[in-house]
N, C-alpha and C positions, 0 to 999 in steps of 0.2 A: 605137349604133354607136362603135367605138372611133376616137380621132383618131390622126392621123398619130404624135403623140409617144408614146403609149401603146403603139403599135404596135411604133414603134423600140425603144423600152425593155425591150419583151418579147422581140423578137428579140436584143437584145444580150444580155439574161440568158441566153437560152438559148444563144448562141454560147458564153459564157464556161463555162456549165454542163458543155458538151460537151467544150470543150478542155481543161477541168479532169479530165473522166473519162477523156479519152484519154491524158493525162499519167500517169495512174496504171497504164497498161497497161504490160506489160513491153517493155522497149526503145524506148519512145515517148521522144520528146525532153522534156527538163523545160521548162516554161514558166513565167514570173513571173506570180504572180497576186497580187492584193490580199488584205491579211490578212483571214481570214474573221471575220465578226461574231461577237460572242460569242454563245455559246449561250443560250438562254432558259432561266433557272432553272426547274426543275420544280416546278410549283405543290404547295405543301403543303396535304396532304389534311386539311381539320379533323378532329377527333375527332368521332364519333359523338354526336349529340345524344340525351340519354335521351328516351324517350317515355312511360315510365311516370310518373304523378304524383308517386309517392314518390322517383323518379330525379331528376325536375326539381326538386323541392323541394330534395334534397340537393345538387345542383348549386348551386342559389342561395344555400345557406348555406356552402358552400365556395368562395365567390367568392374569388378571388385578394387576399390582403391582405400586406403586407410585414411579414415578422417579424423582429422584433430577436434578435441574436445570443444574448441572455440570457434571451429569452422562450421557455422551453422548450414550454409548450402551444401557442403560436403556430406554433412549429416543427413540432410534430406535426400541427397544423391544415393546414399546408401539405404535408406528407407524405402526409396523408390525400387531399387534393385530387389530387395525381399518383396516387394509387393507385386512388381511385374513377374517376376519368377514363378509366382503361385498361378498366374494366369496365363503361363506359357506365353508371355510377352505380348498378349492381345492388347493394341491400344484402346485407349479411351477416346481420344480426341480426333483421330484421324481416320480415313480410308484411302483407297488406292487412288483417289482422284484430288484429294486435298483434305481440308478441314472439315468436320461434321457439324451439326447444328448444335451440339453440346457444346462444342469448342468455341462456336459464335456467342452463343449465351454468356460464356465465360470471359471472353474478350470485350464484350460490350460491358459487363459489370466491371472490368478493371478499369475501363473508361470513366465509369462513376465513382472512382475510388476518392476523388477530392469531397464527394458529398458526404463521406464518413471520415473526413479529416486526414487520408492518406494522400500518397502521390501517385497518380497513373503511370508515372515514368519509372516507378519501381518495379513495374511489373512488366517482363519482356514478353513481346506478342511475336511469334513466328511469322515469318513471310515466306511464303511458298511460290515458286515457280517452276513449270515443268521444265523437263530436259530439253535442250536445243533439240529439233527435230522429233519430240514425242510429245505426246498428248497428257502426260500424267508427271508429277515430281518423282523423282529417283526416291527408292525406299530409304536410302541415307537420307535424304532431304524430310522425308515424312516421319522418319524417326527422330530426327532432331526437333522437329516440330513438335512432336508428341513430349519429348522430354521437357523442351523450354515451357510448354504449358503446364505440364505438372509441377515443376520447380518453381514456376510464378504462381500456381495456386497454394504449393505449401508457404511460400513467402507471403502471400497476402494473408494466410491464416495466422501466421506468427505476428505480422504487423497489426492485424485486428485485435490480438491479444496482448499487445503491449511490446513486441519483440524488437521494435526499432531500438529500443533502450534495454538492452538485455539484463544488465545488474545496475540498476539506479544507485543503490548505496556505493558502488565503486567507482562508476562512471559519472555521476553527478556529486553526491554528497553522502556521508556515512549517516547522515540522519533521515535520508530517504530508503527506510528498510523496507522496500517494496520489491516484488518481483513479477514480470510479465506471467499472466495465466494462461501458459502455453498449451496447446494440444498435441497429443503425439502425433508425428507427420503420418505414421502408417495409418492411425484412425482417420485422419483428416481425408487423405487419398482414396480410402476405401469408401468412405461414407460419400463422398462427393461423385464418385464413380457410379455408385448406387442410386444417387439422387435423380429424381424425374426431372426437376429444376436445378441445374447446376447454379444458375445466378443467384437463385432464392437461397440455396445452400452458403453461399458465400456471404450473403449479406448477413444470415444467421450466424456467423461465428463473430460477431462484434458482441460487445457486452450487452447484457440484458437488462442492466439496471435502469429504471426509469429515468433517473437523474441524467444519464448518459444521454438518453434519447432527448431529452429536453435540451440539453446543453447543443446536439447536434442540430435541432431545429432552429435555436437562435443562430448559431454559426452560418446555417443556409440563409436566414432572413438578413444577415449582416453582408453576405456575399452578394445578395440579390440587391440590396438595397443601391439606390444611384449615388448615394452620398452617406458618408457615415452619419449616424445620428447627432441630432444638435444637442451640443453640451450647454445646459442652463446655468449660468453664474451669475452671481449678485454682484455688482461692483460695490465699492466701497461707500457706505452712507450711515445715516441715523438709524436708531434702533427702531425696528419694524414693530408696533406695538398693536395688540386686537384692539378693535373699536375705533380705528383711526386709518387714516387714507394716506398713502405715500405711492409714487409711481413705482416702485421696486416691489410693491404687493403683486403686480400682474407678473411679473418674473417668478416671485416666490410660488404663485399659483401654478405657473408652468413647472417648475422645478419640482413641486410634489404631487403634481398631476391631479389637482384639486379642480374639478368642473366649477365653472361661473355659472351661478343661477341666472335663468333668462331675465335681462333687462337690468341685471344687477352692475354696480359700478366695480370695473376690473381692478380699480386702484384701492378697494375699501377691504381692510383685514377684517372679515366677519367670521363667525364662530365655527363653521365649517373647516376653514382654512386654520383657525387656532387649534382645532383639535388634530389635524394632521400634522401641524408644528410640534404639539406635544407628544403625538406618537412617534415621530423622528427623533426627537429629544431622548425620549426615551429609550429608543432603540439604539443609538449611538452612544448613550452612557453619559450624556451631559444633562443639566439642571432642566427638567420638563415645566419651564413657566410659561410656555408659549411665546416669549419674548425673542426677537432676532436681533442678538446684538453680535459683536466681532467674533465671539466663540461660535455660535451656531452658523453665522455668514460663513466662516472658514471651513466648517464641517461640511456644508452644503456645497460649498465650492471644490472640496477636495474629492473631486471626480476625474477619471481618467477616460480618454477617449478609446473607445473599444475597437478591437481589431479581431478579425477571425482568429489569428494566430493565438491569442489569450485564450480563446476558448476551446482551441484544438489542443493547447498543452493541458488545460483542465481534463478534456476528454481522455488524452493519453493517461493521466492517471488514474481515471476509471478502469482503464485497460488492466492497471495493475491490482485492482481492489479484488478481495475473495468474490467467487461469483455467486456464493450463498453467504450473505451477511448474517444470517441468522433470524429465527421469528423475533426474538427478543434480544436487542443490543444496545450499547452505549456508544455514541460517537461524538468526538471533539472535532471541531473544524478550527483548525489554530489560525488562520489569517481572520476568521469571524470571530474568535474568542467565544465560543457558543459550545456549549454540551447539550446534547439531545439525547433521550432514551425513546428508543422506538419498538413498538410492538405490532407485530402483524401488518407492517409497512405503515403505520400511522406514529405520528410523533405523540407522544404521552406527556412529556415532560421536557422543558427547555431551561436553560440555566446559563449564567455568563461563568466564563473561567478565565483564570489568569494562564499565561504560558510563558515558556522559558526566554530568557533573553537572547539576543540575537547571537552572542558568544557563548550561550549555555542552552542551546535550543531544545525544544520539546521535540523528541522523534516522532516520526510518521511509522507505523506499524499496524497491527493488528494482533490480538491476543485474546485471551479468555479470563473473565472476572472469576477470581477463586475464592475471595474472603472480603468479608469488611470488618476493619479493627475499630474497636470501640476505646476510646480514651489510649490512642496508640504511643509508643516509645518511639524517639527518634534517633535512628541509628545514623550517624553523620558519615556520609560516603567519603572514600579516600580522596578524592578531587578536591572537596572542600577542607578536608583535614590538613591536605600537603599545602593546598595554595592558599587558604585563607585563615585557617586557625594557627597552623604551626608558625609562620611568621612572626605573629604577635607573641606566642609563647617563647619562641627563641629569643625575642627581645626582652622577656620578663614580664610581659603582661600580667595583670593580676585581676582582670575582668571576668576571666572564664569561669570561675567557681559562681559568682555573682549572677551569672545569666543562667544558671542551672546545668550546665553540661557537666557530665561526669567522664572519668576517665577508668577503664576496667583493661585487665588482660587475664586470659583463662577464666573468667567470670568472676572475677574477683577485682572491687574496686580499689584504685590506688590514688593516693594523693598527688594530684598534678603537680604541686610545689616540690615534690619529692624528686622530680625527673629533670634532668638537665636536658632541656629541648634542644639547645645548640647544638647538641652532639647526639640526639637521639631520632631515630625515623620514625615519626608519628604513626606510620602504617603498621606499625606492630602492635598498636593498641586500638582497643575498642573505644570510641569516643560516643556518647549518647546522651540524649536529653530525656529523662523519666517523664511518665505522663504527668498531667497537671494543667493547672490554669494557664501557664505560661507557655507550656509546649508549641513549639512552632507548628505543630500538625493539625493542632486544635483537638478536637473531641472524636472526629472521625478519619479514617484513611480507607480507601479502596484499594484492593491488592489484584493484580494482574501480572504475575511474575513475568519477567522479560529481561532480555540480556542488556537493556538500557538503564535498567534499575530506577524507573521512575514509576509513579503511582498518582492517584487523584486523592486530594485531601481537604481538610477544613484548613481554616486561617484566622489569625488574630486582626488580620491588616483589612478589615472589610472596605476600609474607604477606597483602597485600590480598584474595587470593581467599577467605581464610578467613573474612571478613566476611559478614553476611547480606544486607545490603543493600550493592550494589557500584556506586554512582554517584560515580566519582573522576575520570574522564578528561575531556580537553577535547571529548569528542565522539567520538573512535576508540574502537575495542572492543579492549581488551587480552585475549588469550587464555592461559589457564593452560598449556597444553600445545601450543604452536605447531607442536613438531615432529612431534608425533603427528599432527596436522591435515596438514601438509606430506605426510606418509608417506600418509595416506589420498587426498588429492587428486591427488599426483603418481604414486600408484599406476595410479589409474584413468586420468589421463592420458599418463602416459608408461612405464608400467611400473615405476616406479623402487621399490627397496625401502629399508628402514631403513639399512643400509649405504651405499646411494648417497647418501641425504638426509645422513647423518653426513659422508661424504666431502666434498661440497660445501659444507657448512658450515665444516668444518675446513681443508680446502686450497683452496676456491675464491676467486675473485677478488673483492675488497670490492665491495659493491652490485652483486651478480651477478643480474641480473633475468632468471628464467627464463620465459619466455611459456606461456601454458596454451593448447593446442589444442582441446580438447574444450570444448563449450559447458557451463559449470556457472554455474547461476544463483545469486543472492546475495539473501536476502531479509530485510532488517532489519525486525522486526515488532513490535507493542506490544499484546500480549493479556493483559488482566489476568482472563482465564476461560479455561479450555480442559479437555478431558476426555483422561486419561491413558491409556495402554493397557490399563490394569486397568479402565475405564470410570468412574473415579473424576472427579468434578468438581474441579479444583483452580483455585485463585485466588491472584493477586499484588496488591500494594498498587500505587494508581495514582500511580507515582513521578513522573510528569511531569504529570498533570492531564489527559491526552488522554481516558481515559475519561469524565471529568466534561464536558469540552467535546462531546462526542459524544451522551451523554445531554442535555444542555442543548439542542442543536441539533435532536435529534429530538423534544423537548418544545416546539420553537417559540420557546424563551427564548435568541433570539440576542443579545439585548442585554447578556447576562449572561455573555458566553462572555469570559474573559480570554486574547486572542490571544499575548499577550507580543510581544517584538521580532521583527524580522525578521531571523533570523541570516545570510541571505544578502545582505544589504545591505553596500553596500562598507565596508570599513573606513575609519573616519575618523581621520585624524592628529590629535594633541591641538592646542588653538588656544593661540596664544601662544608666545613665544620660550623660557620657563623652565617646568620642571614645578613645578606648584603642589600638588601631593600627590595624595592618593586611592589611590594603590597598595598593595595590602595586603602585598605583599612589601617588606621592609626591604632587600633585596639581590637579585641574580641568583641567587646561591648559594641564598637561602631559598626562591626559585621553583622552582629545580631539585629542591631538597629535598622540597618540599612535593609536587611532581608526581611524583617518584619514577621512576615506570614509564612515562611515554609520554602520548600525548594522543589 
């Protein structure tokens, strides 16, 4: 029987409810009511628990564990825990009696990993055996096999996208500003679980760039060859001249792969061979005269014996490249000293470039072209100010003004002779060279803002483009014919023609920066091996040592990698109040003269 207090409370509650309901009727007078009690949070429905013994065992093996940010395998396990929970721990690869056909396909593909430049041993394969006295493996063994295969699939996906070297900039060199193009582990496992052909899905995880596949095919050819390709070299001898005979002409013909006409003398230097020599000399940047003297002979002999490891290292770099390079992009291959503009997959412009010195390297990265500067001003970076200009100024050098360099602070020019540089931090001042005929950047500069503070530009030192190896700059890329490059890019972006470019150069304002509206990618690369349009494998010298670093990393020899200094570290001012030596230039004039064409 209810007490009077309970009855009263019940009646009060009913009256409040009725009054509140009436207040909601149209035209009903509003009444003040107490704040409603917060609604009870809906109960969270727990994930269905597995009923199958294999699922129960798998759930136990995937019990939550804290994964460190640098522990990729632990992160993979965490991703698998979430994935399997959504399917109530139903397995992908096993059933009660062992591995299923899908597992067999994946295991077979792991065995072919070497065909893709990977190591089969990196991908664990489960071994299943029935419990003694039983005809089937235990649920625990099946769950372990399931987890092993899923982890191996995720590792394969990671390695296929460059994850053997997770951070090239810190693990190899700060100049290698690339990242593996990794996929989300959850997406990987979901898609391969749904795939009809798991082995084909694994193969599809590798880069889709045609250049990657061409290198892979050449790697397979090298591995299948019984012996390394013969390296044809010319011994010392006299100059090989067109129209004359010499026993070395036959070797020259083999080296340049020029067919011998039927019945012709293999030792006679004919016109087709001369054309091939001139083409080779033009390509490598020496005098294209058709005569094979000491210089051309040395270049022809400067070939290295190929190995699959060289090609695999270059394939690894393709795993770090953006998946979509863009419909229109500019690419520079540093070891090749070559720039290309690519539109719709076809090369529409090729040009020679000069890249950074080995101790002032051109970095490897991708960005977007933002503008083209006509008659640009050169703003001297801190590294050059501190390490190469300041020492001369501190000694009282007087060549500074005669080279056209100016000093300013807060936008106001200052007489450099009024400053006691021996006691002054040059980083606190802006040093620049105004536009003009003597400007080291020439008449054009191509901007793609980046943390490395490098760009492409013109140069007054045109003769350096005739050198075979062109590592002369302070990191920026000098372009042999920047006007033609501007014509190609601005024609695509704004419809400008050659005459418009010439007019802006001649009559436009100084330091005139024209913005690029179209998305144009810029990819600075470092490939020492590539396949040309004729299907021939081409190689270049490892001028910065990046290929060697990659090879050492892939072989697990991390302690042998010479990373070099961090070029992005802040520039340090010299210690002490006076300059104590160590500068390679005797004066600012010597410095400018040695640099000649920019930075």
